[in-house]
VOBA-1610 file (N, C-alpha, C; in pm, whole numbers, padded with zeros to 5 digits, always signed):
BEGIN
Met-05281+12815+09871Met-05360+12780+09978Met-05298+12646+10036Ala-05249+12652+10154Ala-05189+12540+10207Ala-05301+12447+10265Lys-05275+12319+10267Lys-05376+12225+10311Lys-05371+12233+10465Asp-05492+12205+10528Asp-05512+12218+10664Asp-05473+12089+10741Tyr-05345+12082+10779Tyr-05288+11958+10845Tyr-05351+11933+10978Arg-05406+12038+11042Arg-05461+12018+11172Arg-05578+11929+11176Arg-05646+11908+11061Arg-05744+11806+11048Arg-05700+11666+11081Glu-05574+11642+11042Glu-05520+11502+11074Glu-05492+11486+11217Ala-05408+11579+11266Ala-05359+11579+11407Ala-05270+11688+11430Leu-05241+11728+11555Leu-05143+11822+11582Leu-05004+11776+11535Thr-04926+11862+11469Thr-04788+11821+11434Thr-04710+11806+11560Val-04599+11729+11553Val-04513+11700+11669Val-04450+11841+11714Glu-04412+11931+11620Glu-04354+12057+11661Glu-04452+12144+11737Glu-04587+12143+11694Glu-04684+12215+11769Glu-04693+12166+11917Thr-04709+12028+11919Thr-04723+11968+12053Thr-04604+12013+12147Gln-04479+12010+12089Gln-04365+12053+12180Gln-04377+12194+12214Ser-04415+12286+12127Ser-04424+12430+12155Ser-04523+12456+12263Phe-04643+12389+12273Phe-04743+12410+12377Phe-04685+12370+12511Arg-04606+12257+12510Arg-04549+12211+12636Arg-04446+12326+12683Val-04366+12366+12592Val-04261+12471+12635Val-04338+12600+12678Val-04446+12635+12613Val-04513+12764+12660Val-04570+12736+12806Ala-04632+12618+12824Ala-04683+12582+12960Ala-04577+12581+13067Gln-04463+12526+13028Gln-04346+12518+13128Gln-04300+12665+13158Thr-04292+12750+13050Thr-04235+12877+13066Thr-04340+12959+13162Thr-04470+12938+13141Thr-04566+13008+13226Thr-04547+12960+13368Arg-04529+12833+13398Arg-04515+12794+13532Arg-04383+12845+13595Ser-04280+12850+13512Ser-04155+12915+13556Ser-04166+13049+13596Arg-04246+13136+13513Arg-04273+13270+13546Arg-04350+13294+13675Asp-04449+13200+13710Asp-04533+13214+13826Asp-04442+13175+13941Ala-04360+13085+13926Ala-04271+13044+14044Ala-04168+13168+14074Gly-04130+13237+13970Gly-04042+13352+13987Gly-04118+13464+14063Leu-04252+13483+14028Leu-04321+13588+14104Leu-04347+13550+14242Lys-04360+13419+14270Lys-04377+13378+14415Lys-04260+13415+14493Ile-04140+13377+14439Ile-04017+13398+14508Ile-03994+13555+14538Tyr-04043+13635+14436Tyr-04035+13779+14465Tyr-04116+13826+14570Arg-04246+13773+14580Arg-04338+13817+14686Arg-04291+13770+14818Ile-04238+13645+14829Ile-04183+13605+14953Ile-04066+13677+15006Ser-03980+13723+14913Ser-03862+13804+14945Ser-03910+13938+14993Arg-04022+13994+14941Arg-04070+14115+14994Arg-04130+14100+15136Arg-04197+13987+15163Arg-04248+13959+15295Arg-04133+13951+15395Ala-04023+13885+15353Ala-03910+13872+15442Ala-03857+14006+15475Ala-03851+14092+15375Ala-03792+14228+15393Ala-03877+14310+15480Lys-04006+14291+15473Lys-04105+14362+15560Lys-04082+14314+15707Asn-04058+14181+15732Asn-04041+14136+15869Asn-03917+14200+15919Arg-03805+14204+15841Arg-03680+14266+15889Arg-03704+14416+15931Phe-03791+14480+15843Phe-03812+14630+15872Phe-03895+14645+16003Leu-03987+14550+16026Leu-04060+14561+16155Leu-03978+14545+16276Leu-03876+14446+16268Leu-03784+14415+16374Leu-03701+14539+16404Leu-03643+14599+16300Leu-03558+14715+16314Leu-03629+14833+16375Ser-03758+14846+16326Ser-03845+14956+16381Ser-03868+14935+16535Ser-03881+14811+16576Ser-03912+14783+16719Ser-03778+14812+16802Leu-03665+14769+16743Leu-03542+14799+16817Leu-03512+14953+16830Arg-03542+15024+16726Arg-03527+15167+16726Arg-03616+15228+16829Ala-03745+15175+16849Ala-03833+15228+16955Ala-03769+15198+17097Leu-03712+15079+17104Leu-03660+15057+17243Leu-03530+15149+17269Val-03456+15168+17174Val-03346+15274+17184Val-03401+15412+17218Phe-03510+15448+17154Phe-03572+15574+17181Phe-03610+15585+17326Leu-03682+15474+17376Leu-03720+15478+17516Leu-03618+15490+17614Lys-03497+15424+17585Lys-03389+15435+17669Lys-03336+15575+17676Ile-03316+15633+17552Ile-03261+15766+17550Ile-03347+15875+17625Asn-03484+15857+17611Asn-03571+15955+17673Asn-03614+15914+17811Ala-03545+15822+17871Ala-03588+15768+18007Ala-03583+15887+18102Arg-03482+15981+18092Arg-03470+16089+18186Arg-03599+16178+18182Arg-03652+16188+18074Arg-03778+16272+18064Arg-03895+16227+18137Phe-03900+16085+18148Phe-04000+16019+18229Phe-03974+16048+18381Phe-03843+16049+18425Phe-03808+16076+18557Phe-03850+16216+18587Lys-03822+16317+18503Lys-03857+16451+18535Lys-04004+16475+18534Ala-04076+16389+18458Ala-04222+16402+18458Ala-04293+16354+18574Gly-04217+16306+18679Gly-04282+16253+18798Gly-04307+16108+18794Leu-04258+16041+18692Leu-04286+15897+18680Leu-04172+15809+18739Leu-04063+15885+18790Leu-03950+15816+18848Leu-03994+15721+18963Lys-04076+15772+19044Lys-04116+15683+19165Lys-04188+15565+19121Phe-04281+15587+19023Phe-04358+15467+18966Phe-04260+15363+18911Leu-04168+15400+18828Leu-04064+15312+18768Leu-03989+15235+18872Leu-03946+15307+18976Leu-03862+15236+19086Leu-03944+15141+19154Met-04069+15169+19183Met-04156+15076+19252Met-04188+14959+19160Asn-04205+14976+19033Asn-04242+14859+18948Asn-04130+14828+18841Gly-04014+14844+18875Gly-03892+14822+18791Gly-03895+14682+18735Lys-03921+14588+18819Lys-03914+14453+18765Lys-04023+14426+18651Val-04140+14474+18682Val-04252+14456+18590Val-04211+14526+18461Phe-04158+14643+18475Phe-04128+14720+18355Phe-04023+14653+18264Trp-03915+14613+18326Trp-03817+14551+18240Trp-03855+14411+18193Leu-03938+14342+18279Leu-03991+14205+18224Leu-04073+14234+18101Ser-04158+14338+18095Ser-04240+14372+17980Ser-04160+14401+17860Ile-04049+14487+17884Ile-03961+14515+17784Ile-03904+14395+17717Thr-03850+14304+17814Thr-03782+14184+17763Thr-03878+14090+17685Ala-04003+14084+17735Ala-04101+14002+17664Ala-04123+14052+17522Val-04133+14186+17512Val-04157+14248+17379Val-04045+14209+17286Ile-03910+14223+17331Ile-03802+14197+17251Ile-03797+14053+17205Ile-03840+13956+17304Ile-03840+13817+17282Ile-03942+13787+17174Ser-04058+13842+17192Ser-04169+13819+17094Ser-04139+13861+16956Phe-04074+13982+16947Phe-04033+14030+16806Phe-03922+13943+16748Leu-03827+13896+16834Leu-03719+13811+16780Leu-03780+13676+16743Gly-03870+13620+16823Gly-03925+13490+16794Gly-04000+13499+16660Gly-04089+13608+16647Gly-04167+13616+16529Gly-04083+13633+16405Phe-03971+13711+16429Phe-03882+13731+16310Phe-03822+13603+16265Ile-03765+13531+16364Ile-03699+13400+16340Ile-03789+13297+16269Leu-03925+13288+16324Leu-04013+13194+16265Leu-04047+13233+16123Ala-04076+13367+16109Ala-04113+13403+15959Ala-04004+13384+15873Asn-03876+13407+15921Asn-03762+13397+15831Asn-03736+13253+15795Ala-03761+13161+15889Ala-03747+13014+15866Ala-03848+12973+15762Leu-03973+13016+15783Leu-04090+12969+15693Leu-04051+13034+15543Asn-04015+13151+15545Asn-03979+13214+15415Asn-03869+13139+15348Arg-03762+13100+15424Arg-03651+13032+15367Arg-03685+12897+15315Asn-03773+12824+15381Asn-03827+12694+15345Asn-03899+12704+15214Glu-03989+12810+15206Glu-04066+12822+15085Glu-03985+12863+14974Leu-03884+12952+14998Leu-03798+12994+14883Leu-03718+12879+14834Asn-03675+12790+14928Asn-03602+12673+14876Asn-03683+12582+14797Ser-03817+12566+14837Ser-03906+12485+14758Ser-03932+12536+14626Leu-03949+12667+14616Leu-03974+12730+14486Leu-03847+12726+14394Arg-03735+12736+14454Arg-03610+12733+14377Arg-03589+12588+14324Ala-03631+12490+14405Ala-03623+12349+14351Ala-03727+12335+14238Glu-03840+12391+14262Glu-03944+12377+14145Glu-03893+12443+14015Lys-03830+12556+14033Lys-03768+12631+13912Lys-03660+12534+13835Glu-03579+12481+13923Glu-03475+12388+13871Glu-03541+12273+13799Gln-03638+12216+13857Gln-03715+12106+13780Gln-03773+12150+13645Leu-03829+12275+13648Leu-03882+12320+13524Leu-03778+12351+13418Ala-03665+12396+13471Ala-03556+12419+13366Ala-03498+12287+13317Thr-03493+12183+13393Thr-03453+12050+13354Thr-03551+11997+13253Ser-03684+12014+13283Ser-03785+11966+13196Ser-03779+12031+13061Gln-03755+12164+13061Gln-03745+12236+12937Gln-03634+12189+12852Asn-03516+12163+12917Asn-03402+12109+12846Asn-03427+11972+12783Gln-03504+11897+12865Gln-03536+11763+12820Gln-03630+11766+12693Ser-03725+11865+12696Ser-03818+11880+12589Ser-03743+11931+12459Ala-03638+12015+12478Ala-03566+12056+12354Ala-03487+11939+12309Gln-03436+11853+12396Gln-03364+11729+12355Gln-03461+11639+12285Asn-03577+11618+12333Asn-03679+11523+12269Asn-03715+11582+12120Lys-03732+11714+12121Lys-03766+11771+11992Lys-03658+11741+11880Ser-03529+11747+11923Ser-03420+11727+11831Ser-03416+11575+11788Glu-03468+11487+11883Glu-03472+11346+11850Glu-03587+11311+11762Leu-03685+11417+11737Leu-03795+11377+11644Leu-03756+11374+11490Val-03632+11427+11464Val-03590+11428+11330Val-03540+11294+11294Leu-03592+11229+11195Leu-03556+11089+11150Leu-03447+11103+11052Ser-03348+11006+11060Ser-03244+11010+10965Ser-03292+10934+10841Asp-03231+10959+10731Asp-03264+10888+10606Asp-03249+10739+10620Glu-03144+10702+10694Glu-03117+10563+10708Glu-03234+10492+10788Glu-03277+10558+10892Glu-03395+10505+10981Glu-03511+10478+10891Ile-03541+10581+10808Ile-03657+10578+10720Ile-03653+10464+10626Arg-03529+10445+10562Arg-03515+10340+10462Arg-03520+10205+10529Glu-03471+10188+10650Glu-03485+10061+10716Glu-03626+10025+10737Lys-03699+10129+10782Lys-03850+10088+10810Lys-03923+10052+10670Ile-03893+10133+10571Ile-03959+10104+10442Ile-03918+09969+10396Ala-03790+09932+10414Ala-03737+09795+10361Ala-03812+09692+10441Glu-03843+09708+10573Glu-03917+09608+10651Glu-04055+09593+10597Ala-04111+09707+10552Ala-04251+09702+10493Ala-04248+09623+10361Asp-04140+09646+10278Asp-04127+09581+10159Asp-04112+09429+10177Gln-04051+09395+10276Gln-04033+09246+10303Gln-04148+09179+10356Asn-04251+09258+10401Asn-04379+09198+10452Asn-04499+09267+10377Pro-04506+09251+10248Pro-04608+09322+10167Pro-04746+09276+10204Lys-04770+09160+10266Lys-04902+09117+10294Lys-04949+09153+10429Asn-04863+09214+10511Asn-04890+09250+10644Asn-04956+09391+10644Phe-05093+09380+10637Phe-05168+09505+10619Phe-05148+09611+10729Ala-05144+09560+10857Ala-05140+09652+10972Ala-04999+09724+10964Tyr-04901+09648+10928Tyr-04762+09715+10935Tyr-04755+09820+10824Gln-04807+09789+10703Gln-04808+09880+10593Gln-04886+10003+10631Lys-05001+09982+10691Lys-05096+10098+10725Lys-05032+10186+10831Asn-04992+10125+10938Asn-04936+10205+11056Asn-04817+10283+11021Leu-04725+10216+10953Leu-04601+10276+10907Leu-04627+10395+10816Gly-04726+10361+10720Gly-04757+10460+10614Gly-04823+10582+10684Leu-04913+10563+10778Leu-04973+10681+10850Leu-04872+10764+10922Ala-04786+10701+10987Ala-04688+10764+11068Ala-04586+10847+10974Leu-04543+10790+10879Leu-04451+10848+10781Leu-04512+10965+10703Tyr-04645+10944+10673Tyr-04715+11057+10605Tyr-04720+11183+10687Arg-04750+11167+10821Arg-04754+11294+10897Arg-04613+11359+10900Tyr-04512+11274+10911Tyr-04370+11325+10918Tyr-04331+11389+10786Ala-04368+11329+10668Ala-04334+11385+10541Ala-04409+11510+10505Ala-04542+11512+10549Ala-04614+11634+10525Ala-04562+11746+10606Met-04518+11724+10733Met-04464+11822+10825Met-04337+11883+10759Lys-04254+11790+10701Lys-04137+11833+10631Lys-04153+11883+10481Gln-04272+11868+10428Gln-04304+11901+10299Gln-04204+11830+10196Asp-04177+11702+10225Asp-04087+11614+10156Asp-04165+11536+10050Thr-04157+11587+09924Thr-04240+11522+09821Thr-04188+11380+09787Glu-04056+11358+09798Glu-04001+11225+09766Glu-04051+11128+09873Leu-04041+11163+09992Leu-04086+11065+10100Leu-04238+11050+10089Leu-04317+11154+10056Leu-04455+11137+10032Leu-04484+11032+09933Ala-04405+11031+09818Ala-04432+10939+09710Ala-04407+10792+09761Glu-04290+10774+09844Glu-04271+10648+09901Glu-04377+10602+09998Val-04434+10686+10071Val-04545+10665+10161Val-04666+10621+10076Gly-04685+10692+09980Gly-04796+10661+09882Gly-04788+10516+09828Arg-04664+10482+09799Arg-04647+10339+09752Arg-04687+10238+09864Leu-04643+10267+09980Leu-04674+10169+10094Leu-04828+10165+10117Leu-04890+10285+10115Leu-05037+10280+10143Leu-05119+10230+10029Thr-05071+10241+09912Thr-05134+10192+09794Thr-05140+10033+09803Arg-05028+09984+09860Arg-05016+09837+09876Arg-05124+09792+09987Ala-05127+09875+10089Ala-05230+09851+10194Ala-05372+09860+10146Phe-05391+09956+10057Phe-05526+09978+10004Phe-05567+09854+09921Glu-05472+09808+09846Glu-05506+09692+09760Glu-05538+09562+09844Asn-05485+09562+09960Asn-05514+09448+10060Asn-05644+09473+10121Asn-05690+09600+10142Asn-05819+09619+10195Asn-05870+09758+10149Arg-05960+09748+10051Arg-06009+09868+09980Arg-06122+09936+10057Gln-06163+09875+10173Gln-06273+09938+10251Gln-06215+10016+10369Asp-06081+10025+10389Asp-06030+10093+10499Asp-06033+10242+10466Tyr-06110+10307+10555Tyr-06139+10458+10528Tyr-06011+10539+10546Glu-05939+10508+10656Glu-05824+10595+10689Glu-05714+10582+10587Val-05697+10462+10534Val-05597+10447+10425Val-05632+10522+10301Ala-05758+10513+10264Ala-05804+10575+10145Ala-05794+10731+10155Val-05841+10785+10267Val-05830+10928+10291Val-05688+10976+10281Thr-05595+10908+10351Thr-05456+10942+10351Thr-05393+10936+10217Leu-05435+10832+10140Leu-05377+10833+10007Leu-05420+10954+09922Gly-05551+10993+09942Gly-05602+11112+09874Gly-05523+11239+09918Asn-05494+11242+10052Asn-05413+11358+10106Asn-05274+11364+10054Ile-05219+11240+10039Ile-05077+11236+09993Ile-05062+11291+09850Phe-05159+11247+09775Phe-05149+11296+09629Phe-05191+11439+09611Phe-05276+11483+09710Phe-05312+11621+09711Phe-05193+11714+09749Asp-05116+11669+09857Asp-05003+11737+09899Asp-04899+11755+09789Ile-04875+11637+09726Ile-04770+11640+09625Ile-04813+11731+09504Gly-04949+11723+09475Gly-04995+11811+09366Gly-04987+11953+09401Tyr-05015+11986+09535Tyr-04997+12123+09573Tyr-04850+12182+09576Phe-04767+12093+09632Phe-04619+12137+09646Phe-04564+12147+09503Lys-04595+12055+09418Lys-04531+12054+09283Lys-04615+12118+09178Lys-04740+12174+09207Lys-04830+12228+09109Lys-04840+12130+09000Asp-04880+12009+09033Asp-04902+11899+08942Asp-05034+11856+08931Asn-05110+11879+08816Asn-05243+11845+08803Asn-05271+11692+08795Glu-05170+11613+08757Glu-05182+11467+08757Glu-05207+11413+08899Gln-05127+11480+08988Gln-05134+11433+09131Gln-05275+11470+09192Phe-05338+11588+09148Phe-05463+11628+09200Phe-05571+11535+09144Gln-05550+11479+09022Gln-05639+11378+08965Gln-05634+11251+09039Lys-05516+11212+09090Lys-05508+11084+09167Lys-05574+11102+09299Ala-05553+11226+09360Ala-05616+11253+09488Ala-05771+11250+09477Arg-05819+11303+09363Arg-05956+11308+09339Arg-06021+11163+09337Glu-05953+11076+09282Glu-06011+10938+09258Glu-06023+10874+09402Phe-05922+10893+09490Phe-05935+10843+09628Phe-06044+10909+09701Tyr-06058+11043+09690Tyr-06161+11106+09762Tyr-06299+11059+09727Lys-06319+11041+09592Lys-06445+10985+09547Lys-06480+10844+09603Thr-06371+10760+09608Thr-06383+10634+09674Thr-06443+10641+09817Val-06374+10742+09888Val-06416+10760+10032Val-06565+10800+10039Leu-06596+10895+09949Leu-06732+10953+09950Leu-06848+10849+09915Glu-06798+10748+09849Glu-06891+10639+09812Glu-06932+10573+09948Gln-06845+10568+10039Gln-06866+10503+10173Gln-06940+10604+10265Arg-06877+10735+10268Arg-06932+10829+10363Arg-06959+10960+10285Pro-07079+10963+10221Pro-07112+11081+10143Pro-07123+11208+10218Asn-07141+11208+10352Asn-07152+11324+10422Asn-07031+11372+10496Asp-06917+11313+10448Asp-06785+11359+10509Asp-06750+11500+10444Val-06778+11599+10523Val-06757+11732+10473Val-06608+11764+10442Asp-06523+11727+10527Asp-06379+11749+10505Asp-06330+11688+10383Val-06368+11563+10356Val-06319+11500+10230Val-06379+11558+10115Arg-06513+11600+10116Arg-06578+11666+10004Arg-06513+11800+09972Thr-06488+11864+10070Thr-06421+12000+10050Thr-06285+11986+09983Asp-06213+11883+10028Asp-06077+11857+09969Asp-06095+11815+09825Leu-06207+11737+09799Leu-06236+11706+09654Leu-06252+11832+09569Gly-06333+11924+09623Gly-06355+12049+09553Gly-06220+12127+09538Leu-06134+12117+09628Leu-06001+12187+09622Leu-05918+12131+09505Thr-05935+11999+09477Thr-05857+11939+09374Thr-05893+11993+09237Tyr-06025+12051+09220Tyr-06061+12117+09109Tyr-06022+12267+09108Phe-06033+12328+09223Phe-06002+12467+09232Phe-05854+12497+09218Leu-05761+12399+09263Leu-05628+12433+09264Leu-05551+12377+09138Thr-05627+12311+09050Thr-05568+12273+08913Thr-05533+12391+08831Asn-05452+12374+08733Asn-05413+12489+08638Asn-05456+12452+08493Pro-05550+12507+08438Pro-05639+12626+08498Pro-05740+12567+08587Pro-05795+12645+08678Pro-05895+12600+08783Pro-06025+12565+08712Glu-06082+12453+08766Glu-06213+12411+08721Glu-06319+12456+08829Asn-06348+12582+08824Asn-06420+12645+08933Asn-06566+12595+08947Asp-06630+12564+08833Asp-06765+12518+08843Asp-06778+12382+08925Phe-06689+12288+08898Phe-06677+12172+08965Phe-06644+12192+09119Ala-06556+12290+09149Ala-06521+12309+09276Ala-06637+12370+09358Val-06698+12475+09295Val-06815+12527+09358Val-06925+12431+09393Ser-06948+12340+09296Ser-07052+12238+09312Ser-07017+12152+09443Glu-06899+12107+09456Glu-06855+12025+09574Glu-06863+12106+09701Phe-06829+12231+09693Phe-06843+12314+09817Phe-06978+12337+09861Gln-07072+12353+09765Gln-07214+12359+09795Gln-07270+12244+09859Lys-07223+12125+09810Lys-07270+11997+09882Lys-07217+11986+10021Ser-07097+12036+10052Ser-07041+12036+10185Ser-07121+12121+10269Leu-07159+12239+10214Leu-07234+12341+10299Leu-07381+12289+10320Gln-07429+12215+10236Gln-07566+12158+10254Gln-07566+12061+10386Thr-07444+11993+10401Thr-07432+11907+10507Thr-07398+11981+10634Asn-07312+12078+10620Asn-07268+12165+10741Asn-07257+12305+10700Pro-07366+12387+10717Pro-07359+12525+10665Pro-07263+12612+10733Asn-07202+12567+10839Asn-07117+12645+10920Asn-06970+12601+10912His-06941+12513+10816His-06804+12461+10802His-06706+12565+10756Glu-06623+12602+10846Glu-06530+12722+10821Glu-06453+12718+10697Lys-06382+12610+10687Lys-06293+12588+10576Lys-06366+12595+10435Thr-06487+12541+10437Thr-06563+12538+10308Thr-06612+12682+10277Leu-06650+12752+10382Leu-06703+12895+10364Leu-06582+12977+10302Gln-06460+12951+10360Gln-06345+13025+10312Gln-06318+12996+10171Val-06301+12865+10127Val-06266+12835+09986Val-06375+12865+09890Met-06500+12861+09938Met-06609+12899+09856Met-06595+13055+09814Ala-06567+13136+09906Ala-06553+13278+09886Ala-06436+13305+09796Gln-06326+13225+09812Gln-06211+13241+09728Gln-06243+13199+09580Ala-06324+13086+09570Ala-06358+13038+09435Ala-06448+13136+09370Leu-06539+13193+09436Leu-06633+13294+09371Leu-06554+13423+09337Leu-06475+13461+09413Leu-06389+13577+09383Leu-06301+13559+09258Ser-06252+13439+09240Ser-06176+13409+09121Ser-06263+13417+08998Gln-06392+13407+09011Gln-06481+13408+08900Gln-06548+13552+08894Asn-06501+13641+08969Asn-06550+13775+08973Asn-06700+13784+09018Lys-06740+13694+09093Lys-06882+13695+09141Lys-06879+13752+09288Ile-06868+13886+09285Ile-06841+13967+09401Ile-06962+13956+09499Asn-07081+13972+09459Asn-07197+13974+09547Asn-07215+13844+09620Glu-07204+13728+09534Glu-07213+13602+09596Glu-07099+13577+09700Ala-06972+13610+09655Ala-06865+13595+09750Ala-06878+13671+09884Glu-06938+13794+09874Glu-06960+13873+09998Glu-07047+13804+10100Lys-07145+13732+10043Lys-07240+13653+10134Lys-07167+13549+10206Tyr-07082+13477+10143Tyr-07003+13375+10213Tyr-06897+13428+10301Ile-06844+13547+10270Ile-06747+13612+10364Ile-06819+13657+10494Phe-06940+13708+10483Phe-07025+13749+10588Phe-07045+13626+10677Arg-07081+13511+10620Arg-07111+13390+10695Arg-06978+13345+10765Leu-06866+13350+10692Leu-06741+13313+10744Leu-06703+13394+10873Lys-06737+13524+10863Lys-06707+13614+10971Lys-06794+13579+11095Glu-06918+13535+11071Glu-07008+13501+11179Glu-06952+13374+11248Val-06902+13277+11166Val-06850+13152+11225Val-06726+13179+11303Asn-06624+13256+11237Asn-06499+13284+11307Asn-06451+13413+11264Ser-06463+13520+11338Ser-06422+13649+11301Ser-06278+13666+11299Asn-06211+13574+11355Asn-06055+13579+11358Asn-05990+13487+11247Asn-06073+13441+11156Asn-06022+13354+11046Asn-05911+13443+10969Pro-05790+13386+10960Pro-05682+13461+10908Pro-05689+13506+10763Thr-05785+13444+10681Thr-05795+13491+10548Thr-05895+13603+10526Leu-05968+13643+10631Leu-06070+13746+10623Leu-06015+13877+10568Pro-05894+13928+10627Pro-05846+14056+10580Pro-05818+14053+10430Glu-05768+13954+10381Glu-05731+13938+10235Glu-05860+13932+10159Leu-05952+13850+10200Leu-06076+13845+10128Leu-06152+13980+10118Glu-06167+14047+10236Glu-06236+14178+10235Glu-06157+14278+10151Ser-06018+14272+10146Ser-05936+14359+10064Ser-05970+14338+09922Gln-05982+14205+09873Gln-06017+14184+09738Gln-06155+14235+09700Ile-06251+14220+09792Ile-06385+14280+09773Ile-06379+14437+09740Ser-06307+14503+09837Ser-06295+14646+09823Ser-06218+14683+09688Gln-06125+14606+09653Gln-06055+14637+09526Gln-06149+14621+09408Phe-06220+14509+09408Phe-06316+14493+09293Phe-06424+14608+09290Lys-06469+14648+09404Lys-06566+14759+09402Lys-06506+14887+09364Asn-06383+14920+09402Asn-06311+15039+09349Asn-06291+15041+09202Asn-06247+14928+09155Asn-06211+14916+09008Asn-06351+14929+08926Ser-06465+14879+08981Ser-06588+14893+08915Ser-06648+15029+08911Gln-06608+15120+09000Gln-06646+15251+09007Gln-06577+15345+08919Lys-06460+15304+08867Lys-06381+15387+08787Lys-06428+15392+08647
//
């Protein structure tokens, strides 16, 4: 069970992907606009050609009008007739030229927009590559923190920033270094909520990645310190319960006790409902687990663990019938 890093903040990679998706969507819409304008321009050309064909048709069949007794009328009103024909041609030509000019301007504008979007996407990809920190850069920053051990703000800010980066990379060595920085900050100010929670998260992550019970124990101590200040912090209490559930062997009774306290504060806390069902299933308490799975489905029917949880319930029931 991976830790829910979204509780901390969106990772840098996720933020970049949303921007790329948004830019891709705008590029697609611009392409559709260009296609529609091109269709309108083609329609204008078709109308013009149709008009010219009609004029040619009139000229070819002029003799039929003469034979039908209209010759005299056309001779008497020849100027009016040809002026009308000329006006029609000029109006079609003018309309076509105007529409074509407008279409060309709009097409040029949209092409420029697409070029800007492409440039922006390239810039985003470049920025994403720049988010990877070199070992030398990280060592330099940590060395600056070591040179200023009493500077609480510097220790804290650097530690929080490096924690998110190390967790994203799942770098346990860097997580340990960040833990050292934030432990120093915690000693300078034991009442800082954010520092204490992050220290708990650091040891939690190391314990999870390395399957190390001792690290879970360290995380537990920091979570308990935070809960002394904020006993109704559901996220922290649920993580405290997970330190019991993820140890080897699991301490399920302690885990379930903490999860129950979290649900007393927030009965619809999705993460707690999920891990409560998992803890109960691990104890073969199928009926109780089903109740929490049902509540989880009511809170979020798209929870990604639901198929697996329901599959385990079905498997238990099938085995019990044999």
